[in-house]
C-alpha positions in Angstrom: 218.3 86.6 167.8 218.4 90.2 169.0 222.2 90.3 169.2 224.4 93.1 167.9 227.5 92.1 166.0 230.8 91.8 167.7 233.1 94.8 167.3 230.6 97.4 166.1 232.8 100.4 165.3 229.9 102.8 165.3 229.3 102.1 169.0 230.0 104.9 171.5 230.8 103.2 174.8 229.2 104.7 177.9 231.3 105.7 180.9 231.3 103.3 183.8 232.1 104.4 187.4 235.1 103.1 189.3 235.2 99.7 190.9 234.3 101.0 194.4 231.0 102.4 193.1 230.4 99.3 190.9 230.7 97.0 193.9 229.3 99.0 196.8 226.2 100.3 195.0 225.0 96.8 193.9 225.7 95.5 197.4 223.5 98.2 198.9 220.8 97.5 196.3 220.9 93.8 197.2 220.5 94.7 200.9 217.7 97.2 200.4 215.6 94.7 198.5 215.4 92.8 201.8 214.4 95.9 203.8 211.9 97.2 201.2 210.1 93.9 200.9 209.9 93.7 204.8 208.6 97.3 204.9 205.9 96.5 202.4 204.9 93.5 204.4 204.6 95.5 207.5 202.5 98.2 205.8 200.1 95.5 204.4 199.7 93.8 207.8 199.5 96.8 210.1 198.8 100.0 208.2 197.2 101.6 211.2 200.4 101.3 213.2 202.6 103.1 210.6 203.7 106.6 211.3 203.8 109.4 208.7 201.7 110.3 205.6 204.2 108.6 203.2 203.7 105.1 204.5 201.0 104.2 201.9 203.4 105.2 199.1 205.4 102.0 199.9 202.6 100.0 198.3 201.8 102.6 195.6 204.8 102.5 193.3 206.7 104.3 191.9 208.2 105.8 195.0 211.1 108.1 195.4 214.2 107.1 197.3 213.8 110.1 199.6 210.2 109.1 200.5 211.3 105.5 201.3 214.1 106.8 203.6 211.6 109.0 205.3 209.2 106.1 205.9 212.1 104.0 207.3 213.3 106.7 209.6 209.8 107.5 210.9 209.1 103.8 211.6 212.5 102.6 212.6 211.3 101.3 216.0 208.5 99.3 214.5 210.8 97.9 211.8 213.2 96.8 214.6 210.4 94.7 216.1 209.2 93.1 212.9 212.4 92.3 210.9 215.5 90.2 211.4 218.2 91.8 213.6 220.9 91.9 210.8 218.5 93.6 208.4 217.6 96.2 211.0 221.2 96.9 212.0 222.4 97.2 208.4 219.4 99.4 207.5 220.2 101.6 210.5 223.8 101.9 209.4 222.9 102.8 205.8 220.5 105.5 207.2 223.0 106.9 209.6 224.5 110.4 209.2 228.0 109.0 209.2 227.4 106.7 206.2 225.4 109.3 204.3 228.1 111.9 204.8 231.0 109.6 203.9 229.4 107.7 201.0 225.9 108.8 200.4 226.3 111.1 197.4 228.8 108.7 195.9 227.0 105.4 196.0 223.3 106.0 196.8 222.3 109.2 195.0 219.1 109.0 197.1 217.5 112.1 195.7 217.8 110.7 192.1 216.3 107.3 192.8 212.8 106.1 191.9 211.6 102.6 192.9 209.3 101.3 190.1 208.7 97.6 191.0 208.8 95.3 193.9 207.9 91.7 192.9 206.6 90.5 196.3 203.0 89.8 195.5 203.5 86.1 196.0 206.3 86.3 198.5 205.9 82.9 200.2 206.1 81.0 196.9 208.2 83.1 194.5 211.5 85.0 194.3 211.3 88.7 195.2 212.9 91.4 193.1 213.0 95.2 192.9 213.7 97.6 190.0 215.0 101.1 190.6 215.9 103.9 188.2 218.8 106.2 189.1 218.6 109.4 186.9 221.9 110.7 188.2 223.9 107.6 187.3 221.7 106.9 184.3 221.2 103.3 185.2 218.4 100.8 186.0 219.2 98.3 188.7 217.4 95.0 189.0 217.9 93.4 192.4 217.0 89.9 193.6 216.4 89.1 197.3 218.3 86.3 199.0 216.9 83.4 201.0 214.2 84.3 203.6 211.1 82.1 203.1 210.9 78.3 203.4 210.3 78.1 199.6 213.7 79.9 199.1 215.5 77.2 201.2 213.6 74.4 199.4 214.8 75.9 196.1 218.4 76.1 197.4 218.2 72.4 198.3 217.7 71.2 194.7 221.4 70.4 194.3 221.1 69.0 190.8 221.1 70.6 187.3 218.4 70.8 184.7 218.7 72.0 181.1 217.2 75.2 179.7 217.4 76.5 176.2 220.6 78.5 175.4 219.5 81.9 174.0 222.9 82.1 172.1 222.2 78.9 170.1 221.5 79.4 166.4 221.1 76.3 164.3 221.4 78.3 161.1 224.8 79.7 162.0 227.4 77.1 161.2 230.1 79.1 163.0 228.1 79.2 166.2 229.7 76.8 168.7 227.1 77.3 171.4 225.1 74.2 172.4 221.3 74.1 172.2 221.0 73.7 175.9 223.0 74.4 179.1 222.5 73.0 182.6 221.7 75.2 185.6 220.8 74.6 189.2 217.3 73.1 189.2 216.0 75.3 192.1 217.1 78.5 190.4 215.7 77.4 187.1 212.3 76.6 188.7 212.2 80.0 190.3 212.6 81.9 187.1 211.4 79.6 184.3 208.5 77.8 185.8 205.1 79.1 184.7 202.8 79.9 187.6 199.4 80.4 186.2 196.8 81.5 188.8 194.0 79.9 186.6 195.6 76.5 186.3 194.7 75.1 189.7 191.1 76.2 189.4 190.7 74.9 185.8 192.4 71.6 186.6 190.3 71.1 189.7 187.1 71.7 187.7 188.2 69.3 185.0 189.0 66.6 187.5 185.6 67.1 189.1 184.0 66.7 185.6 185.9 63.5 185.0 185.0 62.1 188.4 181.3 62.9 187.8 181.5 61.0 184.5 182.9 57.9 186.3 180.3 58.2 189.1 177.5 58.5 186.5 178.8 55.5 184.7 179.0 53.6 188.0 175.4 54.6 188.9 173.9 53.7 185.5 175.7 50.4 185.3 174.8 49.5 188.9 171.1 50.2 188.3 171.2 48.1 185.1 172.8 45.2 187.0 170.2 45.5 189.8 167.4 45.4 187.3 168.9 42.3 185.7 169.3 40.5 189.0 165.7 41.4 190.0 164.4 40.0 186.8 166.5 36.9 187.2 165.2 36.3 190.7 161.6 36.6 189.6 162.2 34.0 186.8 163.6 31.6 189.4 160.5 31.9 191.5 158.2 31.1 188.6 159.9 27.8 187.8 160.6 24.9 190.2 161.9 22.5 187.6 165.5 21.4 187.6 167.7 23.4 185.4 169.4 21.4 182.7 173.2 21.2 182.7 173.5 23.4 179.6 171.5 26.2 181.4 174.2 26.5 184.0 176.4 28.1 181.4 173.5 30.6 180.7 173.4 31.4 184.5 177.1 32.1 184.5 176.7 34.2 181.4 174.1 36.3 183.3 176.9 37.3 185.7 179.0 38.8 182.8 177.4 42.3 183.1 178.8 42.6 186.6 182.2 41.5 185.5 182.2 44.0 182.6 181.0 46.8 184.9 183.9 46.2 187.4 186.5 46.1 184.6 185.1 49.2 183.0 185.0 51.1 186.3 188.5 50.1 187.2 189.7 51.1 183.7 188.2 54.6 184.0 189.6 55.1 187.5 193.1 54.1 186.4 192.9 56.4 183.4 191.7 59.3 185.6 194.6 58.8 188.1 197.1 58.7 185.2 195.8 62.0 183.8 195.9 63.7 187.2 199.5 62.6 187.8 200.6 63.7 184.3 198.8 67.1 184.6 196.8 66.3 181.5 193.5 67.0 183.2 192.4 70.5 182.4 195.1 71.2 179.8 192.6 71.3 176.9 190.4 73.6 179.0 193.4 75.8 179.8 194.4 76.0 176.1 190.8 77.1 175.2 190.8 80.0 177.8 190.3 83.4 176.1 193.3 84.9 178.0 196.9 85.6 177.2 199.1 82.6 177.8 200.8 82.7 181.2 204.4 83.9 181.5 207.1 82.7 183.7 208.9 84.9 186.2 211.8 85.7 184.0 209.7 87.0 181.1 207.6 89.1 183.5 210.7 90.8 184.9 212.3 91.3 181.5 209.1 93.0 180.3 209.2 95.3 183.3 212.8 96.2 182.5 212.0 96.7 178.8 209.4 99.4 179.6 211.9 101.3 181.8 214.7 101.0 179.2 212.4 102.3 176.5 211.4 105.2 178.7 215.1 105.9 179.5 217.2 105.4 176.3 220.9 105.1 176.9 220.6 104.0 180.5 222.8 101.1 181.7 221.3 98.0 183.2 222.7 96.5 186.4 221.6 93.2 187.8 222.5 92.2 191.3 221.6 90.2 194.4 223.0 88.5 197.5 223.4 84.7 197.9 220.2 83.2 196.3 219.6 86.6 194.9 223.0 86.7 193.3 222.4 83.3 191.7 219.1 84.5 190.2 220.8 87.7 189.0 223.5 85.7 187.2 220.9 83.4 185.5 218.8 86.4 184.6 221.9 88.3 183.2 222.3 85.8 180.3 218.8 86.4 179.0 218.9 90.1 179.7 222.2 90.5 177.8 220.7 88.9 174.7 217.7 91.1 174.9 219.0 94.4 176.1 222.7 94.8 175.3 223.4 97.5 172.8 226.6 98.6 171.1 228.7 100.3 173.8 226.1 99.6 176.5 226.6 96.0 177.8 224.6 94.6 180.7 226.5 94.5 184.0 225.9 91.8 186.6 227.4 92.1 190.1 226.7 89.2 192.4 227.4 89.0 196.1 228.1 85.7 197.9 226.3 83.7 195.2 226.4 80.0 194.9 227.4 78.3 191.6 224.6 78.5 189.0 225.4 76.4 185.9 227.6 73.8 184.3 230.5 74.3 181.9 228.1 74.9 179.0 226.5 77.8 181.0 229.9 79.2 181.7 230.7 79.0 178.0 227.6 81.0 177.2 228.6 83.7 179.7 232.1 83.8 178.2 230.7 84.2 174.8 228.6 87.2 175.9 231.7 88.7 177.6 233.7 88.3 174.4 231.0 89.9 172.3 231.0 92.8 174.8 227.4 92.2 175.8 227.9 91.3 179.4 230.3 92.3 182.2 230.2 89.9 185.1 231.8 90.5 188.6 231.2 88.1 191.5 232.2 89.2 194.9 233.0 86.5 197.5 234.4 86.5 201.0 237.4 84.2 201.5 235.7 82.1 204.3 232.3 82.1 202.7 231.4 78.5 201.9 228.3 79.3 199.8 230.2 80.3 196.6 231.9 76.9 196.6 228.5 75.2 196.4 227.0 73.2 194.9 229.7 70.8 193.8 229.7 67.3 192.3 230.7 64.3 194.5 231.8 62.1 191.6 234.9 63.0 189.6 234.5 60.5 186.7 235.0 61.6 183.1 231.2 61.7 182.6 230.5 64.0 185.5 233.5 66.4 184.9 231.8 68.4 182.1 228.6 68.6 184.1 230.1 70.1 187.2 228.8 73.4 188.5 231.1 76.3 187.5 231.7 79.9 188.5 232.1 82.2 185.5 233.2 85.8 185.3 235.7 88.0 187.1 236.0 86.9 190.8 236.8 89.3 193.6 237.7 87.5 196.8 237.6 89.6 199.9 239.7 89.1 203.0 240.0 91.2 206.1 242.3 94.0 205.0 243.0 92.7 201.5 241.4 91.2 198.3 242.4 89.3 195.2 240.9 89.2 191.7 240.9 86.3 189.3 239.1 85.3 186.1 237.5 81.9 185.8 238.1 80.6 182.3 237.2 77.2 180.9 240.7 75.8 181.2 240.6 72.2 182.4 242.6 71.6 185.5 243.8 68.1 186.3 241.8 66.1 188.8 244.6 66.5 191.3 244.6 70.3 190.9 240.9 70.4 191.4 241.0 68.1 194.4 243.8 69.8 196.2 242.4 73.3 195.6 238.9 72.4 196.9 240.3 70.3 199.7 242.5 73.2 200.9 239.6 75.6 200.9 237.4 73.1 202.7 240.0 72.7 205.4 240.2 76.4 205.9 236.4 76.7 206.2 236.2 73.8 208.7 239.1 75.3 210.7 237.2 78.7 210.8 233.7 77.2 211.1 232.7 79.9 213.6 233.4 82.5 210.9 231.1 81.0 208.3 228.0 82.9 209.4 229.6 86.4 209.5 231.5 85.6 206.3 228.2 85.2 204.4 226.5 88.2 205.9 225.9 91.1 203.5 227.1 93.5 206.2 230.5 91.8 206.2 230.7 92.2 202.5 229.8 95.9 202.7 232.3 96.7 205.4 235.1 94.9 203.6 234.4 96.7 200.3 234.3 100.1 202.1 237.6 99.3 203.8 239.2 99.0 200.3 237.8 102.3 199.1 241.1 103.9 198.5 242.3 101.1 196.2 239.0 100.4 194.5 238.4 104.0 193.5 241.5 103.8 191.3 240.4 100.6 189.6 237.8 99.9 186.8 236.1 96.7 185.8 236.8 97.4 182.2 240.5 97.5 183.0 240.2 94.0 184.5 238.5 92.8 181.4 241.2 94.4 179.2 243.7 92.2 181.0 241.7 89.2 179.6 241.8 90.6 176.1 238.3 92.0 176.2 238.1 95.8 175.6 234.7 97.2 176.5 236.0 100.8 175.8 236.3 100.1 172.0 
C-alpha cells in the first residue's frame, strides 16, 4: 500500500490557511463547478451566440481563471437565460466588484488559477467534476458538482449501502484492524466505481446478434429436415393402401420424435440465450479479447488526472470538495486519494458542503484511521436546518442494523444565522435512547421550519453564513481543531 508511516519525523508540514479561507474557498469551488459546466454546455449548443473571442477557450482546456471570468461577464445575459436562477444570482454575486474587493484576493486568487479538467463529457449519465490549479496557494482543487440531472437524483434515491474494498486493509499486517470492505451509499458507489465502457454495449449487441443467428440457423435447418421427413412419409402412405399392423403404429409415433427433439432443443437454446443476456455473459469473452486497455471506472480516471497535476507541481496540497451530492462524492473520493497522494506533512484535505451521509461505521473507521495517520483532514459544513446531512438513515434500530447505519465522520461545522458550532464525530456508541431523542429533536425542528429547508440547503446560504463569520474564522485553524482531538498535523 502506498502509505507513509505514522509519525514520520523527517516530514516538514506545509502551512495551511485559516479556517475562513479553508471553508469559503472550497465553497466557491463547489459553486463554480455548476457554473462552468453550464457555460460549457451553452458554448457547445450555441457557439454562434457567444460574445467575445475567449468563448471557445471554455472547451479547450486548460483555461485561466481570468479568461473564464471574462467569458462569464461578456455573456452574463445569455447565461441568465440558460441556467437556473440561483446559479445565475450566485455567479453574479461572485463576479461583483463588491465581492472581489472584499474577498477576491483572499479566497479566489483569480489571476493565479488554471482550470485543467471539466469532466462533463457524459453529463446526463455521469457525475461532473472540475480540477483547478492555484499557483499562489500552491494547491490543486478537485470539485464535484451537486445534483442537476435526472441521473443525479436517481443515484441519490438508492438509499441502501453496498460494499467496496477498503484501501486500508492489509491481510499481511496482523496489527491492522481495518476490515476488508466497508459499506457506502449504493448510488455514490455506482457513480465512482462502476465501469462505463463505451465498447461494451456494441460488443454485447453484436455477440447477442451472433447467438440469435445461431439459434435461427438451427431452427431453419431442423425445420427443413422435419419437412423433408414428413414429405417422404406422406409419399410412402400414398404408395400403400394396406392396413398398417398394430406394431407399426409405434413406428409412426417414432417418426414424430424429430419434431419433439427440435422443439426441446430450440427451447433449450432460447432459455440459455436469455440467461446469458440477463447475466451480462454475452459478449464478455469478446470484450476480454479486445486489443485495447481495460476500461477504468470514474474514480481511477479522476485520480490519474490528479496524479499528472501533482507530479507537475511537487509540494502542492490537494483539496477535494463539493456541495450536496458533490460533497458526498468528494468524501468518498478522499479516502482513495489520501491513500494514493498523502505525503509526510502534506495530507489530503476534504471540505464538504451540505453533503448527505456516505458510509457505515466501517467507512467512518477508515476515515478516522486516515486522520490519525495524518493523511486526511476532513471538515464537513452543514446548515442547522438543512435536512440533507441527516440522510440517509436507517429505519430499523435492531442490534443487526446498528453497526450498518450511515455515519458522518470528520469535524462538523454547523452553521446558524449569526453563529456556528463545531463538533467531532467519533465512533462512540450512543444508547438507543440518545440516538432516538437527538434525531427526533432535529426532525421536529426541521418540520417546524419546513419553509426554511430549501434556502438552508442552498449553496448561497452557506456562502453568506461563512462570510458573516469571517472575523472569527480568520483566527481559527483546522489543524487546531484536530489538535483538540489529539491529532497534531503540525508535527
